[in-house]
C-alpha positions in Angstrom: 110.4 -31.6 112.5 106.9 -33.2 112.6 104.5 -32.0 115.3 105.0 -34.8 117.8 108.8 -34.1 117.8 108.2 -30.3 118.8 105.8 -31.3 121.4 108.6 -34.1 122.8 111.1 -31.2 122.7 108.9 -28.5 124.1 107.8 -30.9 127.1 111.0 -32.7 127.7 111.1 -30.8 131.3 107.9 -32.1 132.3 108.4 -35.4 130.6 111.6 -35.9 132.8 109.8 -35.2 136.0 106.8 -37.6 135.0 109.2 -40.2 133.9 111.0 -40.1 137.3 107.7 -40.0 139.2 106.0 -42.4 137.4 108.3 -45.1 137.6 108.4 -44.5 141.6 104.8 -45.4 141.7 105.5 -48.7 140.0 108.7 -50.0 141.8 107.2 -53.7 141.2 105.7 -55.5 138.4 102.4 -54.7 139.0 100.6 -52.2 141.7 97.0 -52.7 143.2 94.9 -49.6 142.7 93.7 -48.7 145.9 93.2 -45.3 147.9 97.1 -45.3 148.5 97.9 -45.4 144.9 95.1 -42.7 143.8 96.5 -40.4 146.5 100.1 -40.5 145.2 99.0 -40.7 141.7 96.9 -37.6 142.5 100.1 -35.6 144.1 102.2 -36.8 140.9 99.8 -35.0 138.5 99.4 -31.9 140.6 103.0 -31.4 139.9 102.6 -30.6 136.3 100.1 -28.0 136.9 97.4 -29.5 135.2 94.8 -28.1 138.1 92.5 -29.5 140.7 89.5 -30.3 138.7 91.6 -32.2 135.6 93.7 -34.0 138.3 90.2 -35.2 140.0 88.5 -36.1 136.7 92.1 -38.4 135.9 92.0 -39.6 139.0 88.0 -40.9 139.0 88.8 -42.5 135.6 91.6 -44.6 137.0 89.5 -45.3 140.0 86.4 -46.2 137.8 88.0 -48.5 135.5 90.9 -50.0 137.5 90.3 -49.9 141.5 91.0 -53.1 143.2 92.8 -54.7 140.3 96.8 -55.0 140.5 98.0 -53.6 136.8 101.0 -52.1 135.1 102.5 -49.2 134.4 101.1 -49.3 131.0 97.7 -50.0 131.7 97.6 -47.0 134.0 99.5 -44.4 131.5 97.4 -45.7 129.0 94.2 -44.7 130.8 95.8 -40.9 131.5 96.3 -40.4 128.1 93.1 -41.3 126.9 91.4 -39.4 129.5 93.7 -36.2 129.2 93.1 -36.2 125.1 89.4 -36.4 126.0 89.9 -33.3 128.3 91.5 -31.4 126.2 89.8 -32.1 122.6 89.0 -29.3 120.3 88.5 -28.7 116.5 91.8 -28.1 115.0 92.1 -24.3 115.2 94.4 -22.7 112.6 93.9 -19.0 111.6 90.3 -18.5 110.8 91.2 -16.4 107.6 88.7 -13.9 106.3 86.3 -15.5 103.6 87.6 -12.2 101.2 89.8 -9.3 101.7 92.6 -8.9 104.1 92.6 -11.6 107.6 93.4 -9.1 110.6 94.7 -10.7 113.8 95.4 -9.1 117.1 97.9 -10.1 119.5 97.4 -9.5 123.4 99.4 -10.6 126.5 101.0 -9.6 129.7 104.5 -7.7 129.7 106.9 -10.5 129.3 104.6 -13.4 127.9 106.5 -13.6 124.8 104.4 -11.6 122.5 106.8 -10.4 120.0 108.4 -13.7 119.4 105.2 -14.9 118.9 104.2 -12.7 116.3 107.3 -13.1 114.3 106.7 -17.2 114.5 102.7 -16.7 113.2 104.4 -14.3 110.4 106.7 -17.0 109.4 104.2 -19.5 109.3 101.8 -17.3 107.5 104.2 -16.4 104.8 105.7 -20.2 104.6 102.3 -20.6 103.2 102.5 -18.4 100.5 100.8 -15.4 102.0 101.7 -11.6 102.4 102.3 -10.1 106.1 101.8 -6.6 107.3 103.0 -6.2 110.9 101.4 -3.4 113.2 103.9 -2.4 115.9 101.1 -1.5 118.4 103.1 -1.5 121.6 104.0 2.2 121.3 104.8 2.9 124.9 108.0 0.6 124.6 110.8 1.4 122.0 112.4 -1.8 122.5 109.2 -3.6 121.5 108.8 -1.6 118.1 112.7 -2.2 117.6 112.4 -6.0 118.4 109.5 -6.3 115.7 111.1 -4.2 113.0 114.2 -6.3 113.3 111.8 -9.5 113.0 110.1 -7.9 109.9 113.3 -7.5 108.3 114.6 -10.8 108.9 111.2 -12.4 108.0 111.0 -9.9 104.9 107.4 -8.9 105.8 106.3 -5.2 106.0 106.0 -3.4 109.2 104.0 -0.2 110.4 105.2 1.7 113.1 103.9 4.8 115.0 106.2 7.7 116.9 107.2 7.0 120.4 103.9 7.3 122.4 101.8 7.6 119.6 98.3 5.8 120.4 98.2 2.1 119.6 94.9 2.3 118.1 96.3 4.6 115.4 99.2 2.6 114.4 96.6 -0.7 114.1 94.5 1.7 112.0 97.3 2.6 109.7 98.6 -1.1 109.7 95.0 -2.2 108.4 95.2 0.7 105.8 98.5 -0.2 104.3 97.2 -4.1 104.2 94.0 -3.1 102.2 96.4 -0.4 100.0 99.0 -3.5 99.3 96.5 -6.0 98.6 98.4 -7.8 101.8 96.6 -11.2 102.7 97.1 -10.7 106.4 97.6 -7.8 109.2 99.0 -8.8 112.4 98.7 -5.9 114.9 100.6 -6.0 118.2 99.4 -4.3 121.6 101.3 -3.3 124.5 101.8 -5.8 127.3 99.5 -5.1 130.2 98.7 -7.0 133.6 95.1 -8.0 133.4 94.3 -6.0 136.6 95.1 -2.6 134.8 91.5 -1.7 133.5 92.5 1.7 131.7 94.8 -0.4 129.4 92.6 -3.2 128.7 89.9 -0.7 128.1 92.6 0.4 125.2 92.3 -2.8 123.7 88.8 -2.6 123.1 89.6 0.8 121.4 92.2 -0.5 119.0 89.4 -3.2 117.9 87.5 -0.3 117.2 90.1 1.6 115.2 90.3 -1.9 113.2 86.8 -2.1 112.7 86.5 1.6 111.0 88.0 -0.5 107.9 86.8 -3.8 108.3 83.8 -4.3 110.4 84.3 -7.8 111.1 87.7 -7.5 111.9 89.7 -8.5 113.8 89.1 -12.2 112.4 91.2 -13.5 115.0 92.5 -12.2 118.6 95.2 -14.5 120.1 96.3 -13.9 123.7 99.8 -15.1 124.5 100.2 -16.9 127.7 103.6 -17.6 129.2 103.7 -21.3 130.1 106.2 -21.0 132.9 103.5 -18.8 134.9 101.3 -22.0 135.5 97.8 -21.2 136.7 98.4 -17.7 136.8 97.7 -17.8 133.1 94.0 -18.6 133.5 93.3 -15.5 135.6 94.7 -13.5 132.5 92.8 -15.5 130.0 89.8 -15.0 131.7 90.3 -10.9 132.2 91.3 -10.5 128.7 88.6 -12.6 127.1 86.2 -10.1 129.2 87.8 -7.2 127.8 88.2 -8.3 123.9 86.5 -11.7 123.0 89.8 -13.9 122.4 89.5 -16.4 119.9 92.3 -18.6 120.9 95.3 -19.1 123.3 99.1 -18.9 122.1 101.1 -21.0 124.9 104.7 -19.7 124.5 107.8 -20.8 126.3 106.5 -24.5 126.8 110.0 -25.7 126.5 110.8 -23.4 129.4 108.7 -25.1 132.0 108.4 -28.4 134.2 104.6 -27.7 134.5 103.6 -28.3 130.8 100.2 -29.7 132.2 99.2 -26.1 132.5 97.8 -26.4 128.8 95.5 -28.9 130.4 94.0 -26.6 133.4 93.9 -23.5 130.7 92.0 -25.6 128.3 89.4 -26.9 131.0 89.1 -24.1 132.7 88.8 -21.2 129.8 87.7 -23.0 127.4 89.2 -21.2 124.5 91.1 -23.4 121.8 95.0 -23.4 122.2 96.0 -22.6 118.7 99.4 -22.8 119.0 102.4 -23.3 121.3 106.0 -22.1 121.3 108.6 -24.5 122.1 111.9 -22.7 121.3 113.5 -19.2 120.2 113.5 -19.5 116.2 110.6 -19.0 114.0 110.5 -22.5 113.1 109.8 -23.8 116.9 106.1 -23.3 116.6 103.1 -25.9 116.3 99.6 -26.3 115.7 98.3 -27.6 118.9 97.2 -31.5 118.8 95.7 -32.9 121.8 96.7 -36.2 121.2 100.2 -35.6 119.6 100.7 -33.4 123.1 99.5 -36.0 125.4 101.8 -38.6 123.5 104.7 -36.1 124.0 103.8 -35.4 127.8 104.2 -39.1 128.5 107.2 -40.2 126.0 109.8 -40.4 128.5 107.4 -42.9 130.9 107.5 -45.8 128.1 104.0 -46.5 127.7 103.5 -46.7 123.7 99.5 -46.8 123.9 98.4 -43.7 121.9 96.4 -41.0 123.2 93.6 -41.5 121.0 93.3 -45.5 122.2 90.9 -46.6 124.8 
């Protein structure tokens, strides 16, 4: 399954709402772009959770280009897609692998965001590239998290380092990196306990985990990925800002995109947080995982509307 098809499946709920609402904007052959139209369009875009600033920029773009004209659905959607792709533009952002020695990836997020499944998907992807992986089960406060990650490790055929219940997460991270170095593995992925961004003591703990990793590899972790649950919408922005303050996140993994009708939150996160969206989860299996592409995302978002101009046009 290609990137576009993965995004299309993941954005089905959002795209179906857009399809209905966009068609309602164009009940006749064409529509005059006036204040009434812009107000209706604004309300429609807000439904997708794109965020105030992003919506206003899109409305301004349509107003500047098309106000006073009678236009078709295709013309308006092409303008939306072009502007959205520009708003989300970013460098292609796969994993930043270390120039030499093991690459260490630390994964954080709030409880229930989808960290464990995201780690499994990332491990599956890295292994499919011919690299060896060691997992560090750093969520030591929740036995179920360790068990779940252990099951995934066995299923994927990768090594895992665990600690005793209640062991300090920094010690597990240290031992995972130690094993990675000793065995010559390519990548170490360190899980961390889910925490609310408002829990200052637990946020400080993330810094300690980073410190334990740097005792062995000073420039690590090479990536700090924040897993956000797409179904939480705008709350994800607050999470991203607070986690970044604590541990210098390098990128975002957006999980459960297939579970929300507000897939436009990707736009708001990309605009307001500034971090690259590295990967998105679009299902439960290890293969339901895609490197983020703004153009493919936008094309999939409007796939059900029927306007075929690519996002990169215009």
